[in-house]
Structures are given as C-alpha cells and as structure tokens.
N, C-alpha and C positions, 0 to 999 in steps of 0.2 A: 616433696618435690622430687619428681622423677629425674630432672636434669642433673641434680647432684649425684644421683646414683648411677649416672651414665646412660640412662635410657632416654631415648628421644620421645618427646610428647607426641601423642597420636593426634593428627590434625582433625579438627571437627569437619564433618561432611559439609561440602559446599552446596548451598541451595541456589546459587546464582547461575546465570547462564552465560558465563564468561568464555567458556570453551566447549568444544564438541564433546570432550571427555566428560565434563560435568553434566551435559545434557543426556548422555547415555545412561546415567545412573538415576534419572528422575522418572517418576511415574507418568509425566506428561510427554514423554518422548514421542509417542506416535502422533499426538495432537500437535506438538511443536513442529514435527517434520511435515505433517499435512499442511499446516499453516504456511510454512516456509515454501512448500511446493506450490500452493495456491498463489502466494505472493509472487513467486517466480513466473508462474503462468500469467498472472495479471500484468507483470512488467512486459512480457512478450506481447501481450494483446495491446497494451497501451502504445507500444512503439511500432505497430503494424501500419502499413499504408492503408488509408481508408478508401471507401468506395465512392465517396463524394468529394467535391472540391470546395474551396472557400467561395468560389463563384456562385455556388448553389445555396450558400448559407446566408446568415444575417450578420450584421456588424454588432459587436458587443464591446463596450469599453471596459478595460481592466486597469488596475493600478500600474503605474509605470514600473515599480519594483517587481511586481509579479510578471510583467511582460519580460523584463530583463532576465529574471530567474528562469522562466519557461523557455526563453530563447536559448539560454545556456544549457539547460537540460536537453533540449532537442538537439542542439549542436554536438554536445559531448556524448551523452548516452545514446541518442538516436543516430549518431554519426552523420548528421545532416541528411539522412535518408527520408525523413518525413517533414512535413510542414508544421508550423505552429497550429494551424487549423486542424490537421489530422490528430495531432497530439491531444489538443483540448477536446476534440470530438470523441476520441477514445476514452479519455479520462471521465468525461460526462456519461458516456455510455456505460462504463464500468460502475460509476457511482449510482446511476439509476437502476442497474441490475442488482447491485448489492443492497440498496436501500429501498427497493420498490415497495415492499410490504409496509415499512414504517412510513414512507411518504404517503401511500394510499390511505393508511389508517388515520394519519394526521389530517389529510385533506378531507376525508369523510367526516371526521369529528368537527371540523371547522366550517365545512360547506353546508349551509342551510338553504334549501330551496325556498323560493318566494312562495310558491303554492303547494 
C-alpha cells in the first residue's frame, strides 16, 4: 500500500472525453477535432437563412411536441433570425447530403422495375 508509505497513488489514465486535457492525450485527437469542426460548420449551415420561403413549399404535419421543440430551438439558438421552414429545410438538406449514398443504395435494393 503506497498510501501508508506516504506516496500518492498514480491515477490511472483517463480514457473518457470529459475535458479538453483528456482529449489531448488520446490517439483520436485529430478525428475528434475534425468531427467537432464539421459539427460546428453543420450548425452554422442549419441556422442560415434559406433561398426559398414557406410559400414555395408544401405543408407537412409533425408531432406537436416536435413543433414546440423546433420552435424553441429556432427562437433561442437561431435568435429568431430564421423561420421554422428555413430551419427544417436546412436540416433536411444536411440529412440528404450526409446520407445520400445510404439512401440511394437502400432505394435501389428495394425498387424493382415492372419491366
């Protein structure tokens, strides 16, 4: 027992991501930082004013609790500078860009032409 001899125990290395100091000592630092940078860029894109307006779109029904949550996000994070329409349009655009390959593969696997 090192404590009895007056020595402090050596803490085990932390493999969690609780602080920036912990992240600096991990082999995944560059990939973590890249992911964080991309997420930051994605958030900026999501809260940009769009080129189209709700007038040019279609009506879609969503759950009331989602509507309340989205309205709050737009109000607080978006600082009331974008509409719900623009926020949802940007989220869907980012989703389609991120998952385009998977969506296309799944569609092609399930779509069977008649002839």
